[in-house]
N, C-alpha and C positions, 0 to 999 in steps of 0.2 A: 139466751143464748148465742140470738144473733149479734148483740151490741159485743159479747165476749168474742168472737169470731171476727168482727171489724178490727175492733182493737189489735187484736195479733196479727192479724194482716197487717196495719199499720206500722207496728212494732218489728215484724219481721221484714219488711221494706226499707224502713229507716236503719236496720241495721246493714242489711245489703248494699246499700248507699255508703254509708260510713265505711265499710268494710272493703268497698271499690276504691275509694279514696285513700285509705291505708294501704292500701297494694299500690297506687298510684305514686304516692309520699315515697312507699319504699323504695321503688325503682329509679326513683331520683336520688341522686348521690348530692349529700349537702357536707359542708365544711363547718366547723367550729370558728368563727371568725373573732371570738372575743368571749370572755368568760367574765361576770360581775358578782361580787358578793353584795350588792346595794340592788334592791326590787326597783327603787324608783329610776336609778340611771338606768338601769338596763331598759324599761319601760319608754324612757325617753328615745334611748338610742333606736328602741325597736319603732318606735311610731314615726322618728326622723326618716328610717328605712324605708319604712311601709308609704311614706309619703313622697317618694322619691321613685315608687315603683318597684322597688325591690322586694322579691318575695322572700321572707325570713319568718323564723320562727323562735321562741324562747323555750329552751330544752330546761328541764327540772326548775321552773319558774314558781309553781306552786308546792314542790317541796321544801324550797327555801323558804318560801314565803310563809309557810305553815310553822316549821321547825328552824329558824336562822341557823342554830347549832350545826345541823348537818351541813353548811355550806361548805364548810373545808374539806367534809367527808366526801362529799360526791363532785366537788369541784367548783362550786359556785353554779349560778347561773349562767347557761351558754346561749350564745348567738349563734343561730345555726342559718347558713345562706346556701342557696341551691349553687351547685359548682358553676353553673352557667352565670352567676351573678358575682362570683366571690370578686373580681376585680373592679367591677362598678363600686360594690359594697366597700372596699377597702378604700379606693381613692376618694370616695366620700366621707368614711369616717376620718380618715387622714384630714382632709380639707376641715371639717366640722370641727375635730381637736384641737387644728391650729387656730381656726377662728377664736374658739374660745378662750385657748391659753394667751393671744394677744389682747383679749378685753377682759381677763382676770385681772383682779386687783388684790394687792395685798393687803391683808387686815392690820397690818402695823404700822407700816409706812405709808398705804395708800397708792402706790404707783403701781402700773400695768408692766409687772417684769417676773413672771412667774414660770418656772419651769417644773417639769416631773421629773425628779431623780431616784435612783435605788439605792438604798442605806443597809448595809448588812446589820441587824441587830443582833448584839450579844449582851444577855444580862448577867450570865454568870460570868464571874471574875475567871475561875478555872478553864473554862472553855475558851475565853478571851486569850490566855496565855498558852494553851495548849494549840488553837487556831493559828496563832504568830509563828508557833515552832514547826508545826506540821498544816502547812496551809492546805485546805480543800475547799471545794465548792459545795459543800453541803450546809454550810451556815444561813438562816433565816434571813431574807430579803424582804424588807417593805418598801413599800413604793410612796416616797412624800413629794408634797409640794413646797420648792424652796422658792424664795425671793430672789432675784439676781442682785438688788441693791442693798437690801438690810440681812439677808441671810435667814429671815425667819422660815420656820419649817411649820408644817401642818401636814396632817393625815387626812382630813378632810378638804373637797375639791372648791378652792376659792370662788367667790361670786364675781360674775362678769357685770361690769359698767353696762346699765341700761339708760342709751340716751333718747 
């Protein structure tokens, strides 16, 4: 009986502490800085921000990891940053992305001249012709990496040259 009471006391203290932490986090406002459909890339960016001393967390990380088909339905993995760190985090992410794109190498020609472009993807011929007659902004857009020299396009992020 004594063992049961001590276990109950420890569990109740744990929930009180975690509940207080949840209240504290709920009071601080967060901003969704970036969304990911790739678990690995999300955790790389998350750990880079953590190493810079920026408090952040990944929202819906476990849901997308367990069932990747839900990624589009819930909006992917969201990188949430506290409101007071948004400027510092967005500046760091821009610098990190620019450094990476300078070192990224095209898999076709081998040159380091990659850029991220948005391409309208229309697979149905009927929709393609109707969209030219009646232009709208509801067409699917896909992010692609394109080589500036040879024009090679890839959906996956190119590898950076490590020297």
